[in-house]
N, C-alpha and C positions, 0 to 999 in steps of 0.2 A: 773572666778568666781567673781573677783572684778569689772570687766567692767560692768556686768549687775547691780551690786549694785550701782556703780557710776551713771549709766544711769538712774536707778530708782530714785535716789536722784535728779538728774538734771531735769528729767521730772516732778517730784513732785513740785520742785521749780517753774518751768515754768508754771505748771498748776495753782499754787497759784497766780502768777503774772497775768496770763490770766484772772483768775476769778476776781481779783481785778480791772482789766481793763474793766470788763463787757463782755468779749468774752467767753461766756459759752460753745460754741461749741468746741473751741480750748482747753478750760480747761478740758472738759470731755474727749476729745481725748488723751490729755497728761496724764490725771489721769489713763485712761485705760492702756496706755503704761507703766506707772510707776508701776501699779499693776502687769502687765505681767512680767516686769523685776524683780520685787521683788520675784515673785513666781519662776522664773528661778534661781535666786540667792539661794533661799531656797532649791530647788532641787539639785543644784550643791553642796551646803554645805553638804546636807545629803549624797550624793554619796561619797564625800571626807571623811566624817566621817566613812562610812561603809568600804571604802577601807583602811583607816588608822586602823580601828579596826581589820580588817582581817589580815593586815600585822603585827600588834602587837601580835595577837593570834599565828600566824605562827612562829614568831621570839622569843616569850617569853620563859622563862624557858630554856635558853640555846638552843633555836631553837628545842625544843623537838618535836613539831608537824612536822616540816620539816624533822627531822631525822627519824620519824616514818612512815610518809606517802610519802615523796617526796625525797628519796635518789636517785639521778640521776644514780649513779653507779648500784644500784640494779634494777632500772627501765630499764636501757638499757640492763642489763644482762638477764633479764627475758622477754623482749619485743618480741623477735623472737618466742620463744616457746608459749608464751601466744597468740600471733597473730595467730599462726597455730592452736592452740586449739579453737580460736574464730571461725574458719571455721566450727567447729562442731555446734556451736550455729547458724551460718548462715544457714547451711543445715537443721537443725531442724526447724528454722523459715520459710524458704522457703517452705519446704514440708508441714508443718502444715498450713501455710497460704493458699496453694492451696486446701487442704482438707477441711479446715474450710469454705471457700467460698461455696463449694458444700454442705456440711452438713448444714450450716446455711440457705441456700436457701431452702433445702428440709424441714427443720424444720419450717421455716417461712410459706411456702405454706401449710404444715400440720396444722399449728397454725390457719390459716384463712380459712381452708377448709369449703366450704359453705354447708348449709342444714343439715338435720338429718343424711344423709349418712356420712358426714364429722365429725360428733360429736365424734366418737371414736378416729379419728386422732387428733382432737383438744385436747382431754383429754390427749392422749399420749404425744403430743408435749408440752403441758403445764407442765405435770409432769416432763418430761426430762429437759426442760429449767429451771424450778424452782429448781430442784435438783442440777444440775451442776452449776447454778449461786450461789447457797447457799454454796457449798463446796469450801474451798480454793484450789487453783490449786496444791499446794504442797501435799495436802492430796490425790488428784486424782492421781498425779504422783506416790506417794508412793504405793497406792493400786494397780495401774496398773503394776508398775514396779516389785513389789514383790509378788503381788497376782496372776497374770496370770501365772507366771512360776510354782507356786505351784499347780495350777489346773491341769496341764498336758494336757490342751485342745489342740487337734491337730491344728497346724497352728498358735497358739498363745503362746504356752509354750516355744518355742525355739528362740524367737526373740532377737535381740541385745538390749542393753540398749537404744541406740539412737532410735530404732523403738518404744520401749515402751514410750519413751519421746514424740515422735511425736503423738502416739495414745492418750496419756493422755491429752496433750495440745489441740488436736483436739476435744476431748470430752468436754473439759472445754470451749474453746473459740467458739465452735459451738453453744453453748447456747447463749452466748453474741451476736454473729454475727446474729443469728436468729432474735433477737429483733431489731437489726439495720435494717435488711431486712424488717421486719414487719412494722417498723415505716415509712420506705420509701414507701412501698406499700400502706399503709393506708393514706399517705400524697398525693397520686394522687387523684385529685378531682373525685367525683363520676360521674360527667358529662362525663368524658372520658370513663368510663366503659359503661355508658348508650349509648353513641354514638357508641361505638364498637358493643354493643349488637344489636342496631338498624340496623346495617349493616349486621347482620346475623352471627357475630362472636360468637362462643361458649365460655364457661368459659376458657378453656385451651388456645384458640387462643387469647382471650382478654388479658389474663395474659402475654402471650409470646410476642405479637406484640404491645400492647398498654401500659399496666401497668408496666411491668418490665423494659422496656427501660427508662421510665420516672423516675421510682424509683431508678434505678441504678445511674442516675446523681445526685439524691438528697443525696444518702448515701455515696458518696465518702469521704467527710471530716470525718464523724463519723467512717467510716470504717478504714480510715488511723489511727485515734486515737486508735481504737481497736487493730490494728496491731502493733502500738508502744508498747502497753501494752503486747501483745504477745511476741514481740521481747525481752522485758526486762525479761519476765517470763522464757525465755529459760535458765536463770542463775539458775533456781531451779532444773534443771534435774540432777545435781550432786548428789542429794539425793539417786538416784538408781544406782549410779556407773558410769554414763556417764562422760567421761573425757572431760568436756567442759572447757570454758575459766576460769570460776570461780574456778573449781576444780583444774586446773593447777596453778592458782594463789595461792590457799591455800597451795598447796604443797611447792611452793617457800617460802611463808610466814612462814610456819612451820619450814622449814630448816634454814631460815635466821633470824627468830624472828623479822620480820619487815613486814609492810603492804604496802610497796611501789609497790609490784607486783599487789596488788589488786587495787591500784590507776591506774595502766595501764589498768586494766579491765574497771574501771569506765570511763577512757578516751575513750576507744574503743566504749563503748555503747553511750557515749555522741556524738562522731563524727558521728555515723550513725543515731542517733535518732533526733538530732536537725534539720538537713535538712528536715526530714519527718514532724516534727512538724511545721516548717515554711511553708512547702508545704500545710499542712492541713489548716493553717491560711490563706494562699493565696486563697485556694479554697473556704473557707468560705466567705472571703471578696468579691471574684468574684461573688458568688451566691447572696450576699446581693446587690451588685451593679446591677446585672441583675434584681433582684426583684424590686429595686427602679426605674430602667429604664422602667420596664414594667408598 
């Protein structure tokens, strides 16, 4: 931190000397370097202040924050069972992700169905997407998890809480994913469709062989972001009795009057979410480089 500050001062002094000697090119170069070193110093100071503030907060009041959230003994004691319960969240996420990709594509295709014949499909798709995007996921989970068993509907009334969780999250995220698909499809230039139709392709073949392959490459980054949100929302399924990772952590916390077990849950989600976020960033940057190269 001090080296950039010293370097900024040295460069500023040399810039002044160069300007006094009439060497304006060198003076400007040294001035630019001095400003860059000064900005680096300010950034490092801010980072140190944030770190110091965080450590002060954790250790203040007889380390109350550390004792409440970061007791290593309780964290290690609960880690095994919480990790096993996390498997339920992973199962829900993987099953929902597969179903969501299918439902979202069907909704997107219905949303853009052409002509007067496709108008009823467009209306239904818009109504579905608007409704499920408007409702919080936890409300959908509650209605599905407690409502369907009360209906006594054959095939839906006797499912497990995990199955209801998958169904509810599929209904919710299918609406979001449909809009991602639609954005990708509409992002394909119309000339591609015109070229396919001029070759004798019908609407279905044009979508299958021309539009959807190109749209699929475009929607990978936003789709990953969508699935990161889905992954985190699996922590909501405990509201209908699913013994997921958050529910297991709450049991430990209630017994120990401490939230260190919940910190383990947060750490597990962070461990599997951050790599996906970085992958999404990489894919976005790669697409930008390709676009600039083109």
